[in-house]
FIROZA-94622 format. One line per 8 residues: number of its first residue (from 0); their letters; for each residue x, y, z of N, C-alpha, C. Coordinates in nm, 4 decimals. Atoms other than C-alpha are relative to their C-alpha. Layout:
N
NUM) a) X,Y,Z,X,Y,Z,X,Y,Z; ...
This chain:
274
0) xxxxxxxx) 0.0544,-0.1603,-0.0211,0.0072,0.0225,0.0284,0.0672,0.0988,-0.0092; -0.0679,-0.0890,-0.0059,0.1057,0.3674,-0.0402,0.0318,-0.0027,0.1471; -0.0507,-0.0575,-0.1451,0.3310,0.5103,0.2383,-0.0865,0.0804,0.0905; 0.0491,-0.0984,-0.0999,0.0833,0.7561,0.3448,-0.1009,-0.0646,0.0377; 0.0704,0.0612,-0.0749,-0.1739,0.4879,0.4454,0.0251,-0.0839,0.1026; -0.0214,0.0178,-0.0802,0.0396,0.3893,0.6802,0.0467,0.0816,0.1642; -0.0269,-0.1118,-0.0790,0.0974,0.6899,0.8362,-0.1894,0.0533,0.0113; 0.1550,-0.0153,0.0121,-0.3050,0.7541,0.8276,-0.0283,-0.0979,0.1137
8) xxxxxxxx) 0.0267,0.0565,-0.1121,-0.2938,0.4895,1.0545,0.0672,-0.0196,0.1491; -0.0674,-0.0621,-0.1625,-0.0226,0.5575,1.2818,0.0077,-0.1148,0.0712; 0.0099,0.0617,-0.0759,-0.0124,0.2678,1.3883,0.1859,-0.1112,-0.0107; -0.2018,0.0595,0.0276,0.4434,0.1208,1.4129,-0.0005,-0.1259,-0.0361; 0.0067,0.1558,0.0309,0.3311,-0.2391,1.4516,-0.0041,-0.0473,-0.1710; 0.0247,0.0453,0.1445,0.1738,-0.2286,1.1166,0.1137,0.0465,-0.1247; -0.1159,-0.0718,0.0772,0.4314,0.0001,0.9627,0.0969,-0.1314,-0.0011; -0.0940,0.0952,0.0014,0.6786,-0.2701,1.0657,-0.0442,-0.1669,-0.1108
16) xxxxxxxx) 0.0842,0.1028,0.0502,0.4447,-0.5573,0.9125,0.0411,0.0244,-0.1420; 0.0431,0.0339,0.0973,0.4233,-0.4025,0.5822,0.1563,0.0495,-0.0735; -0.1814,-0.0078,0.0426,0.8314,-0.2533,0.5513,0.0352,-0.1397,0.0378; -0.0439,0.1331,-0.0429,0.9219,-0.6036,0.6659,-0.0394,-0.0740,-0.1287; 0.1037,0.0879,0.1302,0.7120,-0.7651,0.3747,0.0715,0.0437,-0.0844; -0.0336,-0.1004,0.1397,0.8138,-0.5231,0.1158,0.1830,-0.0124,-0.0395; -0.1134,0.0574,0.0210,1.1704,-0.5856,0.1811,0.0733,-0.0981,0.0199; 0.0035,0.1267,0.0188,1.1338,-0.9402,0.2263,0.0478,-0.0461,-0.1439
24) xxxxxxxx) -0.0025,0.0173,0.1388,1.0746,-0.9528,-0.1040,0.0698,0.0635,-0.1275; -0.0871,-0.0473,0.0719,1.3114,-0.7250,-0.2366,0.1624,-0.0673,-0.0228; -0.1565,0.1261,-0.0420,1.6047,-0.9738,-0.0538,-0.0480,-0.0962,-0.0943; 0.0189,0.0500,0.0381,1.4318,-1.2048,-0.2110,0.0144,-0.0075,-0.1432; 0.0044,-0.0061,0.1254,1.4532,-1.1035,-0.5616,0.2083,0.0519,-0.0552; -0.0917,-0.0136,0.0025,1.8158,-1.0427,-0.4819,0.0959,0.1364,-0.0068; -0.0766,-0.0949,-0.0520,1.8965,-0.7045,-0.3761,-0.0012,0.0298,0.1302; -0.0492,-0.0184,-0.1402,2.0425,-0.5668,-0.0991,-0.0123,0.1902,0.0560
32) xxxxxxxx) -0.0025,-0.1665,-0.0220,1.9727,-0.1835,-0.1100,-0.1714,0.0409,-0.0066; 0.1046,-0.0525,0.0686,1.6299,0.0114,-0.1384,0.0097,0.1491,0.0269; 0.0313,-0.1636,-0.0264,1.5835,0.3793,-0.2193,-0.1172,0.0515,0.0585; 0.1311,0.0059,-0.0661,1.3317,0.3884,0.0677,0.0463,0.0208,0.1572; 0.1768,-0.0459,0.0119,1.1663,0.5440,0.2967,0.0422,0.1110,-0.0485; 0.0144,-0.0765,0.0048,1.0689,0.8678,0.1952,-0.0047,0.0819,0.1134; 0.0087,-0.0799,-0.1109,1.1245,1.1325,0.4362,-0.0152,0.1191,-0.0268; 0.0454,-0.1359,0.0437,0.9759,1.4179,0.2529,-0.1725,-0.0028,0.0777
40) xxxxxxxx) 0.1398,-0.0353,-0.1312,0.6575,1.6003,0.4926,-0.0254,0.0688,-0.1342; 0.0348,-0.0503,0.1506,0.4220,1.6290,0.1636,-0.0838,0.1305,0.0856; 0.1014,-0.0881,-0.1030,0.2754,1.9427,0.3515,-0.0297,0.1246,-0.1308; 0.0740,-0.1022,0.0731,0.1949,2.1269,0.0343,-0.0618,-0.0958,-0.1017; 0.0845,0.0569,0.1020,-0.1031,2.0218,-0.1521,-0.0042,-0.0352,-0.1528; -0.0262,0.0220,0.1178,-0.0270,2.0863,-0.5056,0.1283,-0.0644,-0.0226; -0.1361,0.0440,0.0414,0.2963,1.8637,-0.4886,-0.0359,-0.0452,-0.0889; 0.0313,0.1410,0.1084,0.2691,1.6660,-0.8291,0.0800,-0.0770,0.0149
48) xxxxxxxx) -0.0907,0.1330,-0.0327,0.5598,1.4232,-0.7001,0.0092,-0.0766,0.0612; -0.0223,0.0428,-0.1291,0.5951,1.3588,-0.3525,-0.1831,-0.0966,0.0084; 0.1306,0.0850,-0.0732,0.2241,1.2293,-0.2634,-0.0249,-0.0773,0.0752; 0.0050,0.0921,-0.1097,0.1068,0.9391,-0.1071,0.1533,-0.0757,0.0194; -0.1140,0.0726,-0.0100,0.5087,0.8111,-0.1258,0.0043,0.0738,0.1465; -0.0222,-0.0583,-0.1058,0.5297,1.0400,0.1891,-0.1153,-0.0549,0.1133; 0.0798,0.0712,-0.0278,0.4000,0.8822,0.4600,-0.1179,0.1230,0.1205; 0.1441,-0.1188,-0.0969,0.1529,1.2416,0.6013,0.0789,0.1604,-0.0357
56) xxxxxxxx) 0.0199,-0.1553,0.0422,0.1540,1.5897,0.5811,0.0481,0.0542,0.1794; -0.0540,-0.0018,-0.1562,0.2901,1.5780,1.0027,0.1412,-0.0158,0.0182; -0.1155,0.0603,0.0215,0.6553,1.5970,1.0490,0.0356,-0.0915,0.1366; -0.0547,0.1073,-0.1185,0.6453,1.4004,1.3461,-0.0729,-0.1181,-0.0285; 0.0289,0.1422,0.0130,0.4245,1.1242,1.2015,0.0961,-0.0662,-0.0876; -0.1136,0.0672,0.1020,0.6777,1.0893,0.8976,0.0977,-0.0036,0.0811; -0.1279,-0.0596,-0.0578,0.9847,1.1491,1.1364,-0.0565,-0.1976,0.0685; -0.0420,0.1381,-0.1270,0.8640,0.8073,1.4034,-0.0500,-0.1156,-0.1464
64) xxxxxxxx) -0.0333,0.1269,0.1105,0.7703,0.6013,1.0576,0.0996,-0.0122,-0.0643; -0.1058,0.0486,0.0682,1.0258,0.6723,0.8633,0.1629,-0.0884,0.1167; -0.0934,0.0643,-0.0796,1.2650,0.5899,1.1707,-0.0127,-0.1196,0.0697; 0.0135,0.1054,0.0019,1.0825,0.2793,1.1855,0.0095,-0.0980,-0.1119; -0.0589,0.0189,0.1688,1.1269,0.2268,0.8658,0.1407,-0.0767,-0.0290; -0.1705,-0.0017,0.0075,1.4981,0.2280,0.8766,0.0496,-0.1335,0.1402; -0.0333,0.1243,-0.1025,1.5287,0.0078,1.1982,-0.0230,-0.1163,-0.0358; 0.0842,0.1458,0.0998,1.2922,-0.2784,1.0109,0.1397,-0.0331,-0.0848
72) xxxxxxxx) -0.0941,0.0531,0.1396,1.5165,-0.2704,0.7011,0.1682,0.0089,0.0524; -0.1059,-0.0132,-0.0277,1.8345,-0.2483,0.9071,0.0220,-0.1043,0.0645; 0.0017,0.1097,-0.0773,1.7620,-0.5433,1.1244,0.0025,-0.1262,-0.0975; -0.0083,0.1053,0.0729,1.7376,-0.7353,0.7991,0.0995,0.0334,-0.0983; -0.1390,-0.0170,0.0470,2.0686,-0.6284,0.6605,-0.0465,0.0540,-0.1153; 0.0249,-0.0754,0.0784,1.8914,-0.4121,0.4227,0.0849,0.1268,-0.0029; 0.0070,-0.1144,0.0087,2.0301,-0.0908,0.3154,-0.0716,0.1295,-0.0469; 0.0999,-0.0802,0.0291,1.7921,0.1833,0.3538,0.0813,0.1189,-0.0575
80) xxxxxxxx) -0.0535,-0.1144,0.0279,1.8181,0.5388,0.2135,-0.1118,0.0998,0.0177; 0.1197,-0.0744,-0.0346,1.6020,0.8404,0.3759,0.0444,0.0973,-0.1472; -0.0150,-0.0677,0.1420,1.5313,1.0710,0.0588,-0.1363,0.1043,-0.0033; -0.1060,-0.0908,0.0747,1.5149,1.4017,-0.0868,0.0468,0.1055,0.0392; -0.0222,-0.0696,-0.1549,1.7328,1.5875,0.1846,0.0098,0.1360,-0.1022; 0.0784,-0.0241,-0.1540,1.6396,1.8585,0.2546,-0.1604,-0.0119,0.0161; 0.1864,0.0157,0.0140,1.2896,1.7913,0.1551,-0.0829,0.0295,-0.1029; 0.0523,-0.0371,0.1349,1.0803,1.7787,-0.1809,-0.1478,0.0228,0.0508
88) xxxxxxxx) 0.1688,0.0347,-0.0022,0.7252,1.7799,0.0048,-0.0618,0.1267,-0.0240; 0.0352,-0.0995,0.0251,0.6833,2.1441,-0.0304,0.0009,0.0991,-0.1506; -0.0363,-0.0605,0.1304,0.7325,2.1872,-0.3915,-0.1321,-0.0268,-0.0852; 0.1443,-0.0088,0.0840,0.4463,2.2452,-0.6695,0.0515,-0.0156,-0.1469; -0.0417,0.0257,0.1149,0.6799,2.1434,-0.9464,0.0596,-0.1555,0.0051; -0.0307,0.1195,0.0362,0.8013,1.7892,-1.0659,0.1770,0.0423,-0.0166; -0.1493,-0.0147,0.0375,1.2153,1.8013,-1.0503,0.0394,-0.1018,-0.0870; -0.0267,0.0861,0.2030,1.1732,1.5345,-1.3455,-0.0457,0.0699,-0.0925
96) xxxxxxxx) 0.0515,-0.1064,0.0936,1.0386,1.7840,-1.5342,0.0591,0.1678,0.0215; -0.0291,-0.1312,-0.0111,1.1629,2.1029,-1.3975,0.0922,-0.0022,0.1397; -0.0784,0.0067,-0.0758,1.3853,2.2703,-1.1355,-0.1062,0.0897,0.1404; 0.0968,-0.0581,-0.0898,1.1450,2.3765,-0.8299,0.0638,0.0914,0.1315; -0.0404,-0.0856,-0.1360,1.1943,2.6196,-0.5222,-0.0872,-0.0268,0.1032; 0.0930,-0.0641,-0.1083,1.1014,2.6450,-0.1995,0.0286,0.1102,0.0784; -0.0088,-0.1555,-0.0903,1.0322,2.9644,-0.0438,-0.0150,0.0067,0.1474; -0.0155,0.0297,-0.1679,1.0757,2.8910,0.3506,0.1033,0.0305,0.0331
104) xxxxxxxx) -0.1234,-0.0522,-0.1253,1.2673,3.0437,0.6142,0.0784,-0.1161,0.0189; -0.0798,0.1214,-0.0723,1.5737,2.8147,0.7401,-0.1127,-0.0433,0.1184; 0.0584,0.0705,-0.1074,1.3740,2.7945,1.0533,-0.1016,-0.0513,0.0125; 0.1313,0.0858,0.0671,1.0460,2.6883,0.8786,0.0653,-0.1558,-0.0256; -0.0676,0.1968,0.0650,1.2543,2.3792,0.7118,0.0530,-0.0801,0.1283; -0.0674,0.0678,-0.0929,1.4375,2.3087,1.0145,-0.0861,-0.0427,0.0996; 0.0976,0.0405,-0.0846,1.0948,2.2745,1.2073,-0.1066,-0.0712,-0.0724; 0.0447,0.1082,0.0693,0.9735,2.0592,0.9489,0.0605,-0.0717,-0.0882
112) xxxxxxxx) -0.0602,0.0558,0.0709,1.1306,1.9446,0.6631,0.1085,-0.1185,0.0578; -0.1853,0.0027,-0.0562,1.4725,1.8731,0.8551,-0.0496,-0.1149,0.1001; 0.0215,0.0924,-0.1235,1.2465,1.6507,1.1506,0.0235,-0.1471,-0.0501; -0.0170,0.1588,0.0393,1.2314,1.3305,0.9715,0.1778,-0.0261,0.0054; -0.1335,0.0344,0.0138,1.5860,1.3545,0.8509,0.0778,-0.0244,0.1130; -0.0593,0.0041,-0.1254,1.7262,1.4221,1.2098,-0.0598,-0.1090,0.0475; 0.0229,0.1535,-0.1124,1.5602,1.1114,1.3554,0.0704,-0.1004,-0.1235; -0.0982,0.1272,0.1395,1.7078,0.9358,1.0163,0.1204,-0.0503,0.0552
120) xxxxxxxx) -0.0926,-0.0236,-0.0212,2.0179,1.0263,1.0856,0.0295,-0.0578,0.1869; 0.0233,0.0131,-0.1346,1.9631,0.9702,1.4786,-0.0246,-0.1708,0.0044; 0.0570,0.1321,0.0533,1.8253,0.5934,1.3551,0.1216,-0.0584,-0.0689; -0.0867,0.1067,0.0370,2.1634,0.5134,1.2030,0.0022,0.0047,-0.1344; 0.0322,-0.0215,0.1260,2.0455,0.5929,0.8222,0.1501,-0.0014,-0.0490; -0.1720,0.0104,0.0907,2.3717,0.4588,0.5540,-0.0298,0.0851,-0.0908; -0.0052,-0.1006,0.1230,2.2550,0.7036,0.2757,-0.0850,0.0696,0.0145; 0.0688,-0.1258,0.0515,2.1023,1.0085,0.2012,-0.0404,0.0550,-0.1056
128) xxxxxxxx) 0.0060,-0.0576,0.1055,1.9559,1.1537,-0.1034,-0.0084,0.1066,-0.0100; 0.0718,-0.1473,0.0311,1.9562,1.4753,-0.2443,-0.1334,0.0054,-0.0708; 0.0949,-0.0301,0.0369,1.6841,1.6625,-0.3560,0.0457,0.1373,-0.1476; -0.0293,-0.1215,0.1160,1.7290,1.8624,-0.6988,-0.1159,0.0781,0.0261; 0.0769,-0.0715,-0.0386,1.5413,2.1273,-0.5494,0.0690,0.1541,0.0639; -0.0474,-0.1256,-0.0697,1.6351,2.5259,-0.4672,-0.0464,0.0215,0.1361; 0.0218,-0.0373,-0.1144,1.6323,2.6211,-0.1166,0.0427,0.1936,0.0006; -0.0262,-0.1200,-0.0006,1.6705,2.9945,-0.1289,0.0761,0.0941,0.1144
136) xxxxxxxx) -0.0431,-0.0975,-0.1390,1.7307,3.1183,0.2526,0.1261,-0.1086,0.0377; -0.1063,0.0374,-0.0314,2.0227,2.8406,0.2448,0.0668,0.0066,-0.1322; -0.0644,-0.0317,0.1414,2.1448,2.8925,-0.1072,-0.1037,0.0085,-0.1204; 0.0608,-0.0878,0.1089,2.0328,3.1371,-0.3823,0.0106,-0.0944,-0.1414; -0.0309,0.0212,0.1676,2.2139,2.9762,-0.6649,-0.0101,-0.1421,-0.0557; -0.0436,0.1261,0.0282,2.2341,2.5980,-0.6287,-0.0785,-0.0894,0.0459; 0.0925,0.1237,-0.0678,1.9972,2.2901,-0.6087,0.0868,-0.0355,0.0925; -0.1154,0.0839,-0.1086,2.0823,2.0956,-0.2733,0.0599,-0.0764,-0.0511
144) xxxxxxxx) -0.1033,0.0840,0.0525,2.2673,1.8387,-0.4819,0.0946,0.0929,-0.0434; -0.1537,-0.0496,0.0575,2.4981,2.0959,-0.5877,0.0679,0.1175,0.0862; -0.0261,-0.0806,-0.1064,2.5350,2.2922,-0.2585,0.0363,-0.0144,0.1271; -0.0625,0.0257,-0.0938,2.7748,2.2843,-0.0169,-0.0784,0.0618,0.1087; 0.0871,-0.1137,-0.1444,2.5888,2.5425,0.2323,-0.0979,-0.1406,0.0554; 0.0573,0.0861,-0.0651,2.3272,2.2382,0.2516,0.0693,-0.1451,0.0232; -0.0291,0.1313,-0.0572,2.5099,1.9247,0.2229,0.1423,-0.0216,0.1104; -0.1212,0.0097,-0.0809,2.8420,1.9922,0.3779,-0.0576,0.0394,0.1368
152) xxxxxxxx) 0.0113,-0.0694,-0.1815,2.7628,2.2974,0.6435,-0.1221,-0.0734,0.0892; 0.0900,0.0015,-0.0828,2.4014,2.1758,0.7423,-0.0058,-0.1373,-0.0260; 0.0195,0.1438,0.0034,2.3655,1.7881,0.6696,0.0948,-0.0163,0.0839; -0.1299,0.0888,-0.1315,2.7154,1.6644,0.7890,0.0379,0.0705,0.1195; -0.0363,-0.0801,-0.1363,2.7864,1.9824,0.9979,-0.0884,0.0451,0.0872; 0.0560,-0.0068,-0.1112,2.5033,2.0891,1.2024,-0.0839,-0.0999,0.0316; 0.0384,0.0900,-0.0116,2.3161,1.7852,1.1542,0.0777,-0.1598,0.0340; -0.0702,0.1150,-0.0246,2.5960,1.5417,1.2346,-0.0023,-0.1103,-0.1176
160) xxxxxxxx) 0.0318,0.1490,0.0768,2.5300,1.3032,0.9144,0.1442,-0.0264,-0.0383; -0.1438,0.0643,0.0214,2.8766,1.0690,0.8612,-0.0229,-0.0898,-0.1402; 0.0110,0.1316,0.1086,2.7186,0.8211,0.6102,0.0109,0.0874,-0.1566; -0.0037,-0.0775,0.1315,2.6891,0.8449,0.2349,-0.1015,0.0894,-0.0788; 0.1270,-0.0628,0.0287,2.5242,1.0786,0.0411,-0.0278,-0.0121,-0.1877; 0.0005,0.0755,0.1448,2.3946,0.9759,-0.3267,-0.0831,0.0954,-0.0628; 0.0466,-0.1389,0.0552,2.2361,1.2618,-0.5643,-0.1116,-0.1183,-0.0461; 0.1106,0.0478,0.1367,1.8854,1.1866,-0.7422,0.0593,-0.0453,-0.1393
168) xxxxxxxx) -0.0494,0.0065,0.1497,1.8838,1.0891,-1.0856,0.0594,0.1486,-0.0685; -0.0641,-0.1186,0.0905,2.1302,1.3058,-1.3093,-0.1198,0.0338,-0.1013; 0.1000,0.0065,0.0587,1.8718,1.2387,-1.5508,-0.1244,0.1186,-0.0133; 0.1444,-0.0820,-0.0719,1.6155,1.4580,-1.3984,-0.0136,0.1672,-0.0826; -0.0095,-0.1063,0.1063,1.5183,1.7791,-1.6158,0.0348,0.1298,0.1065; -0.0462,-0.0981,-0.1488,1.5855,1.9727,-1.2458,0.1447,0.0630,-0.0553; -0.1608,-0.0408,-0.0052,1.9449,1.9466,-1.3363,0.0471,-0.0282,-0.1786; -0.0304,0.0041,0.1038,1.9731,1.7904,-1.6767,0.0004,0.0973,-0.1136
176) xxxxxxxx) -0.0199,-0.0996,0.1134,2.0738,2.0346,-1.9491,0.0218,0.1378,0.0374; -0.0251,-0.1374,-0.0324,2.0419,2.3111,-1.7377,0.1387,0.0852,0.0407; -0.1092,-0.0519,-0.0621,2.3762,2.3183,-1.6158,0.1161,-0.1183,-0.0968; -0.1179,0.0788,0.0555,2.7026,2.1756,-1.8305,0.0314,-0.1601,0.0756; -0.0434,0.1453,-0.1021,2.7595,1.8107,-1.7116,0.0970,-0.0005,0.0953; -0.1016,-0.0493,-0.0542,3.0960,1.9367,-1.6016,-0.0199,0.0440,0.1564; 0.0174,-0.0756,-0.1255,2.9626,2.1859,-1.3839,-0.0675,-0.0754,0.1081; 0.1019,0.0716,-0.0987,2.6847,1.9686,-1.2267,0.1030,-0.0944,0.0834
184) xxxxxxxx) -0.1071,0.0854,-0.0751,2.9756,1.7294,-1.1263,0.0837,0.0343,0.0740; -0.1519,-0.0832,0.0061,3.2542,1.9299,-1.0407,-0.0999,0.0771,0.1617; 0.1152,-0.0724,-0.1483,2.9554,2.1434,-0.7547,-0.0177,-0.0975,0.0349; 0.0533,0.1241,-0.1236,2.8217,1.8115,-0.6254,0.0872,-0.0464,0.0545; -0.0561,0.0415,-0.0667,3.0873,1.6631,-0.5573,0.0648,0.0820,0.1002; -0.0544,-0.1160,-0.0466,3.2494,1.9627,-0.4439,-0.0671,0.0731,0.1445; 0.1292,-0.0405,-0.0807,2.9214,2.0204,-0.2333,0.0262,-0.1449,0.1127; 0.0168,0.0671,-0.0916,2.9257,1.6784,-0.0727,-0.0197,-0.1609,-0.0424
192) xxxxxxxx) 0.0567,0.1603,0.0159,2.8136,1.3756,-0.2698,0.0937,-0.0832,-0.0317; -0.1022,0.1169,-0.0339,2.9537,1.0532,-0.2627,0.0108,-0.0934,-0.1665; 0.0220,0.0482,0.1061,2.8083,0.9118,-0.5551,-0.1498,0.0083,-0.0735; 0.1300,-0.0241,0.1151,2.5535,0.9572,-0.8898,-0.0889,-0.1181,-0.0269; 0.0811,0.1383,0.0646,2.2370,0.7794,-0.9855,0.0149,0.0895,-0.0910; 0.0040,-0.0112,0.1038,2.2296,0.8105,-1.3521,-0.1019,-0.1189,-0.0605; 0.0950,0.1277,0.0113,1.9638,0.5377,-1.4259,-0.0518,-0.0731,-0.1124; 0.0175,0.0770,0.1194,1.9179,0.4617,-1.7470,0.1052,0.0189,-0.1460
200) xxxxxxxx) -0.0779,-0.0757,0.1419,2.1638,0.6617,-2.0221,0.1522,-0.0763,0.0082; -0.1862,0.0770,0.0062,2.5185,0.4121,-2.0628,0.0134,0.1240,-0.0443; -0.0966,-0.0781,0.0466,2.6303,0.6995,-2.2591,0.0532,0.1123,0.0857; -0.0122,-0.0843,-0.1045,2.5593,0.9621,-1.9677,0.1036,-0.0527,0.1234; -0.0725,0.0254,-0.1234,2.7206,0.7527,-1.7395,0.1259,0.0135,-0.0259; -0.1312,0.0092,0.0230,3.0176,0.6868,-1.9105,0.0629,0.1415,-0.0328; -0.0518,-0.1814,-0.0135,3.0629,1.1001,-1.9811,0.0197,0.0496,0.1388; -0.0168,-0.0315,-0.1305,3.0140,1.1149,-1.6378,0.1199,-0.0558,0.0724
208) xxxxxxxx) -0.1163,0.0485,-0.0162,3.2749,0.8572,-1.5734,0.1174,0.0788,0.0066; -0.0946,-0.0922,0.0725,3.5421,1.0320,-1.7788,0.0406,0.1449,0.0359; 0.0150,-0.1373,-0.0739,3.4491,1.3778,-1.6289,0.0834,-0.0054,0.1504; -0.0594,0.0562,-0.1067,3.5048,1.2552,-1.2719,0.1196,-0.0921,-0.0153; -0.2025,0.0325,0.0082,3.8875,1.1050,-1.3396,0.0626,0.1163,-0.0297; -0.0906,-0.1147,0.0460,3.9505,1.4028,-1.5094,0.0705,0.1014,0.0682; -0.0029,-0.1256,-0.1367,3.8734,1.6381,-1.2240,0.0989,-0.0568,0.1188; -0.0782,0.0423,-0.1375,4.0262,1.3836,-0.9664,0.1641,0.0343,-0.0399
216) xxxxxxxx) -0.2342,-0.0004,0.0644,4.4163,1.3888,-1.1849,-0.0024,0.1652,0.0031; -0.0576,-0.1542,0.0078,4.3660,1.7786,-1.2282,0.0041,0.0589,0.1116; 0.0053,-0.0754,-0.1305,4.2461,1.8822,-0.8976,0.0466,-0.0823,0.1340; -0.0020,0.0977,-0.1158,4.3547,1.7576,-0.5705,-0.0944,0.0346,0.0829; 0.0781,-0.0309,-0.1148,4.0686,1.9232,-0.3627,-0.0896,-0.1462,-0.0401; 0.1006,0.0965,0.0022,3.8717,1.6338,-0.5755,0.0555,-0.1073,0.0406; -0.1218,0.1199,-0.0679,4.1527,1.3801,-0.5237,-0.0853,-0.0232,0.1800; 0.0493,0.0454,-0.1808,4.0841,1.4196,-0.1386,-0.1286,-0.0388,0.0153
224) xxxxxxxx) 0.1082,0.0374,-0.0279,3.7206,1.4289,-0.1594,-0.0753,-0.1548,-0.0687; 0.0000,0.2099,0.0350,3.7277,1.0656,-0.3722,0.0103,-0.0431,0.0768; -0.0287,0.0891,-0.0825,3.9076,0.9472,-0.1243,-0.0654,-0.0422,0.1409; 0.1101,-0.0509,-0.1417,3.6590,1.0677,0.1446,-0.1090,-0.0507,-0.0652; 0.1183,0.0626,0.0201,3.3940,0.9257,-0.0277,0.0439,-0.1666,-0.0326; -0.0637,0.1532,0.0176,3.5903,0.5725,-0.1436,-0.0081,-0.0284,0.2027; 0.0352,0.0584,-0.1155,3.6091,0.5367,0.2754,-0.1332,-0.0161,-0.0012; 0.1622,0.0084,-0.0258,3.2445,0.6281,0.3187,-0.0956,-0.1664,-0.0813
232) xxxxxxxx) 0.0972,0.0743,0.0692,3.1452,0.3740,0.0873,0.0285,-0.1588,0.0637; -0.0828,0.1276,-0.0926,3.4182,0.0952,0.2136,-0.1124,-0.0492,0.1377; 0.0486,-0.0253,-0.1940,3.2441,0.2028,0.5882,-0.1441,-0.1173,-0.0273; 0.1672,0.1156,0.0840,2.8917,0.0497,0.3949,0.0246,-0.1015,-0.0109; 0.0065,0.1191,0.0720,2.9892,-0.2232,0.2481,0.0521,-0.1157,0.1369; -0.0616,0.0939,-0.0667,3.1870,-0.3557,0.5563,-0.1190,-0.0468,0.1195; 0.1118,0.0068,-0.1290,2.8613,-0.2684,0.7766,-0.1397,-0.1006,-0.0181; 0.1209,0.0595,0.0349,2.5988,-0.4382,0.5703,0.0387,-0.1082,-0.0648
240) xxxxxxxx) -0.0345,0.1419,0.0659,2.8107,-0.7104,0.3725,0.0403,-0.0729,0.0455; -0.0332,0.0975,-0.0599,2.9310,-0.8516,0.6418,0.0008,-0.1458,0.0319; 0.0824,0.1395,-0.0397,2.7204,-1.1646,0.6450,-0.0740,-0.0315,-0.1416; 0.0639,0.0088,0.1208,2.5614,-1.3715,0.3828,-0.1675,-0.0458,0.0698; 0.1103,0.0151,-0.0710,2.1830,-1.3944,0.4522,-0.0295,-0.1368,0.0295; 0.0030,0.1701,0.0210,2.0926,-1.7701,0.6115,-0.0892,-0.0340,-0.0898; 0.0592,0.0464,0.0726,1.7952,-1.7820,0.4323,0.0097,0.0172,-0.1410; -0.0188,-0.0405,0.1273,1.7683,-1.8346,0.0823,-0.1134,0.0306,-0.1060
248) xxxxxxxx) 0.0960,-0.0836,0.0707,1.5908,-1.6557,-0.1855,-0.1453,-0.0769,0.0207; 0.1084,0.0773,-0.0141,1.2179,-1.7626,-0.1860,-0.1227,0.0736,-0.1202; 0.0665,-0.0951,0.0734,1.0158,-1.6038,-0.4938,-0.1319,-0.0506,-0.0051; 0.1678,0.0314,-0.0123,0.6961,-1.7827,-0.4327,-0.0440,0.1079,0.1180; -0.0075,-0.0411,-0.0970,0.7292,-1.5568,-0.1564,-0.1080,0.1619,-0.0584; 0.0300,-0.1198,0.0557,0.6744,-1.2409,-0.3948,-0.1265,0.0263,-0.0339; 0.1907,0.0266,-0.0012,0.2888,-1.1273,-0.3987,-0.0628,-0.0969,0.0293; 0.0917,0.1257,-0.0211,0.2050,-1.4306,-0.2137,-0.1505,0.0712,0.0185
256) xxxxxxxx) 0.0861,-0.0163,-0.0186,-0.1302,-1.4132,-0.0796,-0.0118,0.0880,0.1425; -0.0167,-0.0577,-0.1209,-0.0072,-1.3154,0.2989,-0.0027,0.1663,-0.0080; -0.0711,-0.1110,0.0675,0.1485,-1.0311,0.1319,-0.1331,0.0951,-0.0793; 0.1325,-0.0886,0.0611,-0.1770,-0.8931,-0.0616,-0.1202,-0.0195,0.1332; 0.1018,-0.0129,-0.1100,-0.3984,-0.9686,0.2210,0.0252,0.1266,0.1249; -0.0540,-0.0919,-0.0694,-0.1786,-0.7395,0.4303,-0.0144,0.1099,-0.0395; 0.0099,-0.1077,0.0495,-0.1608,-0.4629,0.2128,-0.1480,0.0355,-0.0589; 0.1500,0.0080,0.0307,-0.5703,-0.5146,0.1278,-0.0242,0.0722,0.1479
264) xxxxxxxx) 0.0931,-0.0060,-0.1642,-0.6467,-0.4795,0.5351,0.0565,0.1510,-0.0025; -0.0571,-0.1211,-0.0094,-0.4120,-0.1725,0.5752,-0.1022,0.1345,-0.1307; 0.0275,-0.1026,0.1385,-0.5540,0.0119,0.2051,-0.1827,0.0238,0.0761; 0.1293,0.0013,-0.0458,-0.9473,-0.0729,0.3334,-0.0116,0.1094,0.1337; 0.0105,-0.1222,-0.1107,-0.8961,0.1222,0.6896,0.0668,0.1063,-0.0250; -0.0554,-0.1583,0.0262,-0.6524,0.4245,0.5716,-0.0543,0.0455,-0.0759; 0.0184,-0.0953,0.0943,-0.7938,0.5409,0.2459,-0.1232,0.0758,0.0417; 0.1101,-0.0757,-0.0674,-1.0315,0.8020,0.2907,0.0702,0.1242,0.1304
272) xx) -0.0472,-0.0995,-0.1204,-0.8171,0.9497,0.6155,0.0873,0.0665,-0.0674; -0.0793,-0.1144,0.0278,-0.6673,1.2420,0.6257,0.1365,0.0012,0.0301
């Protein structure tokens, strides 16, 4: 069911049941990482992209269900990723199609959008994904993915995050074609991004790889940042890949009647709730 339904029910036991079922299916398919949970607070009714991926419109409800999701995923040796930092819930544009701006004060952002992310960090989340969104009260020029003020000073500095930072898909029109690829990668690396998502275009992946190698060869700062990123990636591998799951994949469990009944139960009780 949509995560909004779990937020509407606001029952952590049922959140655990559903999150465990989803991630067991992912493990059975052979994956050990999940680009979830969505830590965005869906505070803008006109938001065209987050919607019911969010646990709700309340920062506190979002925070506690995001925290429970991470706890469950980590207990299964599944790598969790809180997204989209510092928050994509108050936009009225879809960053797949355009570059959104959130015109809120830093105080308002800290007391809404950042609450679920701080709880994610406190829960030990291993990966945080950036938002291709501009927050002028932090950085008037750069979207969060390319903003040192947001990723290094706020996320790593004030909020104390030590884990891996991954970009949202660099093919999205919020950034693709808006800046030369070398500018995107240069600013993003300097901002604090460790890994880049480029989800479908092999030519773009190859071009980005070549640019990153060249930047590293030509600039001592890029060399240092690449070393830092490699250390964080190695730490993540040591944390999650130290053991082989004792249970063999069981494909018959995917979409099984038990999971369908669980999802139907949640939908029936949560649909129509605000």
